[in-house]
C-alpha positions in Angstrom: -56.1 151.4 86.8 -52.8 150.9 88.8 -51.6 148.3 86.3 -51.7 150.7 83.3 -48.7 152.8 84.3 -46.6 149.6 85.0 -47.6 148.3 81.5 -46.7 151.6 80.0 -43.4 151.6 81.9 -42.5 148.2 80.6 -43.4 149.3 77.1 -41.3 152.4 77.4 -38.3 150.5 78.6 -38.7 148.0 75.8 -39.0 150.7 73.3 -35.9 152.5 74.6 -33.5 149.6 74.2 -35.1 147.4 71.5 -33.1 148.8 68.6 -29.8 148.8 70.5 -30.4 145.2 71.7 -31.0 144.0 68.1 -27.9 145.9 67.0 -26.0 144.4 69.9 -26.9 141.0 68.7 -25.0 141.7 65.6 -22.1 143.7 67.1 -21.8 142.2 70.6 -22.0 145.6 72.2 -23.5 146.3 75.7 -26.3 148.7 76.0 -27.3 150.9 78.8 -30.1 153.5 78.9 -32.0 155.7 81.3 -35.6 154.7 81.8 -38.5 157.1 82.4 -37.8 157.2 86.1 -34.1 157.9 85.7 -33.1 154.3 86.6 -30.4 152.7 84.6 -31.6 149.9 82.3 -28.9 147.7 80.9 -28.4 144.3 79.3 -25.0 142.6 79.9 -25.3 140.8 76.6 -27.5 141.1 73.5 -31.1 139.9 74.0 -31.7 136.4 72.8 -35.2 135.8 74.1 -37.8 138.5 73.7 -41.4 138.7 74.8 -43.4 141.2 72.8 -46.2 143.1 74.7 -47.9 144.6 71.6 -48.8 143.6 68.1 -46.9 146.5 66.6 -43.7 145.5 68.4 -44.1 141.9 67.2 -44.5 143.1 63.6 -41.5 145.4 63.9 -39.3 142.6 65.2 -40.3 140.3 62.3 -39.7 143.2 59.9 -36.2 143.8 61.0 -35.3 140.1 60.9 -35.5 139.5 64.7 -38.5 137.2 64.7 -36.4 134.3 65.6 -35.7 136.0 69.0 -39.4 136.1 70.0 -40.5 133.6 72.5 -43.8 135.1 73.5 -46.4 137.6 72.5 -50.1 138.5 72.9 -53.0 136.8 71.2 -53.7 140.0 69.2 -50.5 139.5 67.3 -51.5 138.0 64.0 -49.0 139.3 61.5 -46.9 137.7 60.2 -48.6 134.3 60.4 -45.7 133.0 62.5 -46.7 135.4 65.3 -49.9 133.4 65.9 -47.8 130.4 67.1 -46.1 132.4 69.9 -47.1 131.5 73.5 -49.5 134.1 74.7 -48.7 136.2 77.7 -52.1 137.9 77.6 -54.9 136.6 79.9 -58.4 138.1 80.1 -57.3 141.6 79.2 -54.1 141.8 81.3 -50.6 140.5 81.1 -50.0 137.1 82.8 -46.8 137.7 84.6 -46.4 134.0 85.5 -46.3 133.0 81.9 -43.7 135.8 81.2 -41.6 134.6 84.1 -41.8 131.0 83.0 -40.5 132.0 79.5 -37.5 133.6 81.2 -37.0 136.4 78.6 -33.9 138.6 78.3 -36.1 141.5 77.2 
């Protein structure tokens, strides 16, 4: 049960800065935001390598034209068809942090 809050925190941080990072890719701006715990979350440059931790985020990234930035996802991501070919960061019902670390994502 202890892993659930950390997964939710990662999802929240991702959700907070996703749109700005995609916009930053096009404008070159730097984004900084406050996370749930009041910690500053910032990216010095626009994200170029993204790991998606949910099927809905994967679909949204493809929908806004940022599918080329995805370098990993979870096995449940099956739309669009290209999402099936992403390396999986999901292992037996939990995130495989070693796979995520090896992919070296920006976000």
